[in-house]
C-alpha positions as CSV (number, residue, x, y, z in Angstrom):
1,X,30.8,-25.8,62.1
2,X,27.5,-23.7,61.1
3,X,25.2,-21.0,62.4
4,X,21.7,-20.4,63.0
5,X,19.2,-17.7,64.3
6,X,17.5,-18.2,67.4
7,X,16.0,-15.9,70.2
8,X,17.6,-14.8,73.2
9,X,15.3,-13.1,75.5
10,X,13.9,-10.0,73.6
11,X,16.7,-10.3,70.6
12,X,17.3,-12.3,67.5
13,X,20.8,-13.6,67.6
14,X,23.1,-16.0,65.5
15,X,23.9,-18.7,67.2
16,X,27.0,-21.4,66.7
17,X,25.6,-25.2,65.9
18,X,26.5,-28.2,64.4
19,X,25.6,-29.7,61.0
20,X,22.2,-30.4,62.5
21,X,21.5,-27.0,63.8
22,X,21.9,-27.8,67.4
23,X,23.9,-25.4,69.5
24,X,27.6,-26.5,70.4
25,X,27.6,-25.8,73.8
26,X,30.9,-26.0,75.9
27,X,30.4,-26.1,79.8
28,X,26.5,-25.0,79.4
29,X,27.5,-21.7,77.1
30,X,27.1,-21.3,73.5
31,X,29.0,-18.9,71.1
32,X,26.6,-16.2,69.7
33,X,27.0,-12.7,67.5
34,X,24.4,-10.3,67.6
35,X,25.8,-8.8,64.2
36,X,27.1,-11.4,61.5
37,X,29.6,-8.2,60.2
38,X,30.9,-7.9,63.6
39,X,34.3,-9.4,64.6
40,X,32.9,-9.4,68.3
41,X,31.9,-12.8,69.7
42,X,29.6,-13.2,73.1
43,X,28.5,-16.1,74.9
44,X,25.0,-17.2,76.4
45,X,23.7,-19.9,78.4
46,X,22.0,-22.6,76.2
47,X,19.1,-22.6,78.0
48,X,18.1,-19.0,77.8
49,X,18.3,-19.9,73.7
50,X,14.8,-20.3,71.9
51,X,14.7,-21.8,68.4
52,X,12.9,-20.0,65.7
53,X,10.7,-22.1,63.5
54,X,11.9,-22.5,60.0
55,X,15.7,-20.7,60.5
56,X,17.9,-22.0,58.0
57,X,21.5,-23.4,59.0
58,X,23.9,-21.0,57.8
59,X,27.6,-21.7,56.4
60,X,30.9,-21.0,58.9
61,X,31.7,-18.2,56.7
62,X,28.2,-16.3,57.4
63,X,29.8,-14.6,60.1
64,X,32.7,-12.5,60.3
65,X,36.4,-14.2,61.9
66,X,36.7,-13.1,65.8
67,X,39.1,-10.2,66.4
68,X,41.7,-10.4,69.3
69,X,39.8,-9.2,72.2
70,X,40.9,-5.9,74.2
71,X,42.7,-6.5,77.6
72,X,39.6,-6.3,80.1
73,X,41.9,-4.8,82.6
74,X,42.7,-1.4,80.5
75,X,42.0,1.7,82.8
76,X,42.0,5.5,81.9
77,X,44.3,7.7,83.9
78,X,41.6,8.2,86.6
79,X,42.3,4.2,87.3
80,X,38.7,3.4,85.9
81,X,37.9,0.5,83.7
82,X,37.0,1.8,80.4
83,X,34.0,0.9,78.8
84,X,35.5,-0.2,75.3
85,X,38.1,-2.4,77.2
86,X,35.9,-4.0,79.3
87,X,32.8,-4.6,76.9
88,X,35.3,-6.2,74.6
89,X,35.8,-9.1,76.9
90,X,32.3,-9.2,78.8
91,X,33.9,-7.5,81.8
92,X,32.6,-5.1,84.5
93,X,32.5,-1.1,83.6
94,X,33.2,0.9,86.9
95,X,36.1,2.2,89.0
96,X,38.9,-0.3,89.3
97,X,38.3,-3.0,92.3
98,X,40.9,-2.7,95.2
99,X,42.8,-5.3,96.1
100,X,41.0,-7.7,98.7
101,X,37.8,-6.6,98.0
102,X,34.5,-8.7,98.6
103,X,33.3,-9.5,95.4
104,X,29.5,-9.8,94.4
105,X,27.7,-10.9,91.4
106,X,23.5,-10.2,91.7
107,X,21.1,-10.6,89.3
108,X,17.3,-10.8,89.3
109,X,14.8,-12.8,87.2
110,X,11.4,-12.7,86.6
111,X,8.5,-14.6,84.6
112,X,6.3,-12.1,83.3
113,X,6.9,-8.7,84.3
114,X,5.0,-8.5,86.8
115,X,5.3,-12.3,87.6
116,X,7.2,-15.0,89.8
117,X,10.2,-13.2,90.7
118,X,13.9,-14.3,92.3
119,X,17.0,-13.1,92.8
120,X,20.7,-14.8,92.1
121,X,23.3,-13.5,94.6
122,X,27.1,-15.0,94.4
123,X,29.6,-13.7,97.0
124,X,33.4,-14.3,97.2
125,X,35.0,-13.6,100.2
126,X,38.6,-14.9,99.8
127,X,38.8,-18.6,99.6
128,X,34.7,-18.8,100.6
129,X,31.9,-18.5,98.0
130,X,28.4,-18.0,99.1
131,X,25.5,-18.9,96.4
132,X,22.0,-17.4,97.6
133,X,18.8,-18.5,95.3
134,X,15.6,-16.5,96.8
135,X,12.4,-16.6,95.7
136,X,10.4,-13.3,96.1
137,X,6.8,-14.0,94.9
138,X,5.3,-12.0,92.6
139,X,7.3,-8.6,91.4
140,X,9.0,-7.0,88.6
141,X,12.0,-7.5,86.6
142,X,13.5,-4.1,88.6
143,X,12.5,-5.1,91.9
144,X,14.3,-8.6,91.8
145,X,17.4,-6.4,90.3
146,X,17.6,-4.0,93.0
147,X,16.6,-6.7,96.1
148,X,19.7,-8.8,94.7
149,X,21.7,-5.7,95.3
150,X,20.4,-5.6,98.8
151,X,20.9,-9.2,99.5
152,X,24.4,-8.4,98.5
153,X,24.7,-5.6,101.0
154,X,23.1,-7.6,103.8
155,X,25.5,-10.5,103.0
156,X,28.7,-8.9,102.9
157,X,31.0,-9.2,105.8
158,X,33.3,-6.5,107.6
159,X,31.7,-3.1,106.7
160,X,35.5,-1.8,106.5
161,X,36.8,-3.8,103.8
162,X,35.8,-2.6,100.1
163,X,32.7,-4.3,98.5
164,X,32.3,-4.5,94.1
165,X,28.6,-5.4,93.3
166,X,28.6,-6.1,89.9
167,X,25.0,-6.2,88.1
168,X,23.7,-6.4,84.6
169,X,21.1,-3.8,85.3
170,X,21.6,-0.5,84.2
171,X,18.7,0.9,86.2
172,X,19.6,-0.4,89.7
173,X,23.3,1.7,88.7
174,X,21.2,4.4,87.5
175,X,19.0,4.9,90.5
176,X,21.3,4.1,93.2
177,X,24.4,5.8,92.2
178,X,23.7,8.0,89.2
179,X,21.0,10.4,90.6
180,X,18.0,8.7,88.5
181,X,14.9,9.6,90.0
182,X,13.2,6.5,90.9
183,X,9.4,6.9,89.4
184,X,8.5,3.4,90.9
185,X,10.1,1.0,93.6
186,X,10.6,4.4,95.8
187,X,10.9,2.8,99.3
188,X,13.2,0.2,98.4
189,X,15.3,2.2,96.5
190,X,15.6,4.5,99.4
191,X,16.5,1.5,101.8
192,X,19.3,0.5,99.3
193,X,20.6,3.9,99.3
194,X,20.6,4.3,103.0
195,X,22.3,1.0,103.5
196,X,25.1,1.8,100.5
197,X,25.8,5.3,102.8
198,X,25.7,3.3,106.1
199,X,28.4,0.9,104.9
200,X,30.3,3.0,103.1
201,X,33.4,1.6,100.5
202,X,31.2,0.2,97.9
203,X,31.2,0.4,94.2
204,X,28.9,-0.8,91.7
205,X,30.0,-2.2,88.4
206,X,28.1,-2.4,85.5
207,X,28.7,-6.0,83.6
208,X,26.8,-7.1,80.4
209,X,24.3,-9.9,80.6
210,X,24.5,-13.3,78.6
211,X,28.3,-12.0,77.2
212,X,30.1,-14.9,78.8
213,X,31.1,-13.7,82.2
214,X,31.1,-17.0,84.3
215,X,30.1,-15.4,87.5
216,X,27.4,-13.1,86.4
217,X,25.7,-16.2,84.4
218,X,26.2,-18.2,87.6
219,X,24.0,-15.4,89.3
220,X,21.5,-15.6,86.7
221,X,21.0,-19.0,86.9
222,X,20.6,-18.9,90.7
223,X,17.8,-16.3,89.9
224,X,16.1,-18.2,87.5
225,X,16.3,-21.4,89.5
226,X,14.4,-19.5,92.0
227,X,11.5,-18.3,89.9
228,X,11.1,-22.2,88.4
229,X,11.5,-24.0,91.9
230,X,9.7,-21.2,94.0
231,X,12.1,-21.8,96.8
232,X,14.9,-20.1,98.3
233,X,18.2,-21.5,99.0
234,X,21.8,-20.7,100.2
235,X,25.1,-22.4,100.1
236,X,28.7,-21.8,101.4
237,X,31.8,-23.1,99.7
238,X,35.2,-23.2,101.1
239,X,36.6,-22.7,104.8
């Protein structure tokens, strides 16, 4: 096996490829490295990678060997998942998720900023899984990310039960739960803050994007499908 430099969104990354320079994908995901000297490996959706013309094919030993990942469930004394432990395996950062919680992964996408925008929302309630891919028209990436969180609040049943919303948008978490001042999208932020307050028992969890977290990758895929297809769909699986 070998490595080749490719483009992932706004970053240059090293991608695991075969001898011909073609990314080696498993279930649509490819191993990537942000730093050749770092022993930490990540995964990205193959469709999000763009070739760099003239990039050389590098030998297997160009990147450091992978180190054993830390336990993503490691917690601090307060029961909070530690950032180092979570990021080591692409997990979520935030309060520990209560047993029986409704789990949501929410993501936004935008082609241009502003440009055609969409959201992906994946909700798991016991054995039932709901997937929503919604086209939003013209908007910004932050609007798409925030609206995805709003849809999670609207879709989640039973306000008495805990709700854990996962997002790779630090901006959304900041303006919704950390007291960041919203310079734009103020009405949307106000609406979501009110919904959070009304429902209660909601926790927001940061999950690194494009790091191999399957449910977050799926939410990203749903958001991008909405932008590409210019339509809204929703499907429910399970009882």
